[in-house]
N, C-alpha and C positions, 0 to 999 in steps of 0.2 A: 206676430213676432216681436213688435215693439213693446207690447205689454209684458210678454214673457221676459224680455231683456231687462225691463224696468224692475220686475219682481226679483230677478237675480241680483241686481244692484242693491235693492232694499234689504234683501236677506243678508248680503255680505256686510252691509253697514250697520245692521241692528242685531241685538242679541235675541235670546229666546223670549223675553218679555216685551219685545218691541222697542226697548230702549237701545240707544247706540252703544255698541260694545267697545270697551276700551282697547286702544291699540297696544299691541304687545311690543315692548321695547326690550330687547335682550340686554342683559347685564354683561358688560365686558370685564371679565376677571383680569386681575393683574397678571401679566405674562411673566412667568418665572424664567430667568435665563437658563437655557439648557447647557449641561456640561458635556454633551456628547463630543462636540468639537474640541473642547478644552482637554477632555480625557484622552482623546485620540492624539492630540498634539503632545501631551505629556508622555504617552507611550512611544510616540515617534522619536522624541528626544532621547529616550533610553534605548533606541534601536530595537524596539518591539513593533514590528510591522507584520500584519497578517494579510495575506492575499488568498483569495478563494482558489482552491486547487482546480486545475483544468479538468474538465469532464472528459473521460475516456469512454468511448462507446463500448458496449459489451461484446461486440463482434471483433474487436481488434485483438491482435496477439497478446498485447500487454494485459488485457483483461481475461481473455480466454485461457491463458496459461500455456500457449504453444511457444516453446523455447527455440524451436528450429523452424526455418521457413520451408516452403514447399520445394522439393528437389526434383528437377526435371530429369527424365531418363536420358540415357545416351541414344542418339538418333541412329547409331550404327547397329543396334540390336534388332533382332527379329520380333515381329509382333507376337503378342501373347497367344493369340488363337492358332498360330502355326507351330507352337512348341511341341505338340504331340507328333508332328511329322517333321521334326527337326532333322532326323537322319535322312529323309528323302530330299530335303532342301539342300543338303550338302552336295548332292549329285547334280543340282541345277546349275545353270550358267550364272555369270556374274550379274547380268541385267535383271534376271528374275530374283536373285537374292537381294539386289538393291531395291527393287520395287516392293518387296515384302518386308522392308525395314520400317522403323518408325519415322524415318525421314519423309516418307510418302504416306504416312498414316494421319488419321484425324486426331483432334485434341482428345477425344474420348479414349482412343487407343493408347495415347501417351499417358493419360491419367491411369488407365487400366494397368499399364506396365509398372508405374510407381506404386500403385496399390498392391500389385502382386509381390513386389519386393518387400514392402513393409509387412504384408501379411506373413510372408515366409519367415520373418524374424520372431513372430509370436505364435505361430500355429502349433497346435498340439501334435498334429500329424499332417500328412500330405493333403488329405481331403477335408480338413477342418475349415469350414466356412461359416459356422453358426455359433461358435463359442463366444463367450463374453469378451475375451481379450481380442479375438479376431474382429468382432464387431466394432470394438473401440478403435482398432487399427484402421479399418475401412472408413469410419467416421472422421478420424484424424486426417486422413488424406483428403477427404472431401472438404473438410473445414479449411485446411491450409491452401488448397487450390482456390476456394472461394475468396479467402482473404487476399491471396495474391492478385486475383482479378480486381477486387474492389480497391486495392491500394496502388497498384502499378499500371494496369492496362487502361487504355483510353475508354474502352467499353465499361470497365468497372468504375471509373471516375464519374460516369453518368448513370450510376446504379439507381435502381428504383427501390421503393420501400419493400416491395415483395422480396427482392434478393436479400436485403438485410434481415428481414423477418425470418426467411428460410434459414439463413446462416445462424441466427440466434437460436432458433429451435433445434438445429443440429448440435450446437454447442451445449444447450441445456440437456439434450438426450444423452450426449457423451458424458456429461458431468453426473447424470443420474446413474449410468452404468458404472462409472468409476466409484461412486458412493457405495453401490451394492457390492462391487468387487472388493472394496476396502473393508466392508463389514464381514464378508464371507471368508476371504483369504488375503490377509494383509501382506504376506510375503510375495504372493503373486502380484498383488497390486503394486508394490514397490518395484518389482521387476518389470512390469508392463510400463509404468510411467518413466522408468529409466531407459528402457529400450526405445520408446516413442518420443522421448524428450518433452514430457508434459509436466507442468507445475500445477499440482492439485491444491486448490484452496477450499477447505471445508466451509460450509455455510456458517456464519457467525451466530452465536446464541442470542445476542441482542443486536438490533439494528439501531444505530445512533446517527442521526443526521448531522452533517457538518454545518455548524452555525458560527457566526462571527463572535458572538459573546462567549460561548464555551471555549472556542479556540483561543481567544485573547486571554481568558483565565488560565488556560494551560501554559501559554507563552509567558505570562507574568509569573506563574509558579516556577517554571524552569529558570526564568531570569533571576528570581529570588534565590533559588538553590545554587545557581552558578555564582551569584554575588556572595552568598554566605561561604561557599567553598573557597573563593578567592581571598576573602578577608581572613578566614581561618588560616590559610596558607601564609599570608603576610604576617599574621600574629605569631604563628609558629616559628617563622624565620627570625622574627624580632626576639622571641624568647630564647632561641638557640644562640643568638648573638650575645645575650646577657647571661648565658649559662656559666661561663668561666667565673664571672664576678660572684654569681650566686654560690657556686661551689666553694670559692675562697671564703665567703662570708659564713657559709655553713660550717666549714672546717674550723674557723676561728671561734664560732659559738660553741661547737662541740668541745674544743680544747679548753675553753673557759669553764664549761660545765664540769669537765673531768677534773680540772685543777681545783675548782671550788669544792667538789665532793671529796677530793683527797685531803684537802686542808681541814675539812670538818670531820674527818675520820669516818666518812660514810662510804659504803660500797659504790664503785663507779657504775653508773647506769647507762653510759654511752660508750660507743667504740669509736676511737679515733684512728684512722688508717695512717700509715706512714706517708703516703702520697699527699694526703690532706694537710698533714703537719708541715711537710716541706713547702707546700703551696702557701701556707700561712706565713712561714718564716721568710720565704722569698718576697711575699707581699709587704711584710713589715720592714 
């Protein structure tokens, strides 16, 4: 072991020919002062400040396009599964009617009642449960209920990754159906999103990432345009203030040209209005 360690030391200290290898000394280049901080300070002095936009998760209503929150059904209404025998329930006593309302129903039964109401607004007929607009309505109720749980309830605040992923997949599926409905029947597409309160954002043609440099360039460009507009407005007001003197000077010059041409026996090539002549006389 000692001989092996000695060989390693010798190989490190010598070159390929057995001679001692020269030690490598890195050259320290002259450090150029960076202008990053100076440029940022100059922009800050001109009130050009860029802050990275806050990230909005794709499952939140601001990103999914849901303009209306989930609407809870009235607890006094009868459960949906008892609607076919609604006439028979009218003959029952008050206690039975109360037990068959949503007040004593499960969360699933309440969601089912909301889904039934939303579906009735977009159904083609009474038994329509598989059309594209009906599927979009059912997915919308499911999405808004999941968003309400994730944003407000104690159980939702401790949500897992699986719940978020499931919600994102549902939103993506609804967006896919909206894209196909928009391509096939645009009038029905507009009617469905107006009924359900959905803001549809088509996918962008190009995806551009938000970066500090590009955003600062845009801010500087907007600042330059605003500054140019303000200075042009100030210059326009200054010219309007000197308009009266310019008109008087113009009238005086035109009058002199007309008098000179008349004295030389030449046809008058300018027209002098009465108002301009009066302005010249009043000025003189």
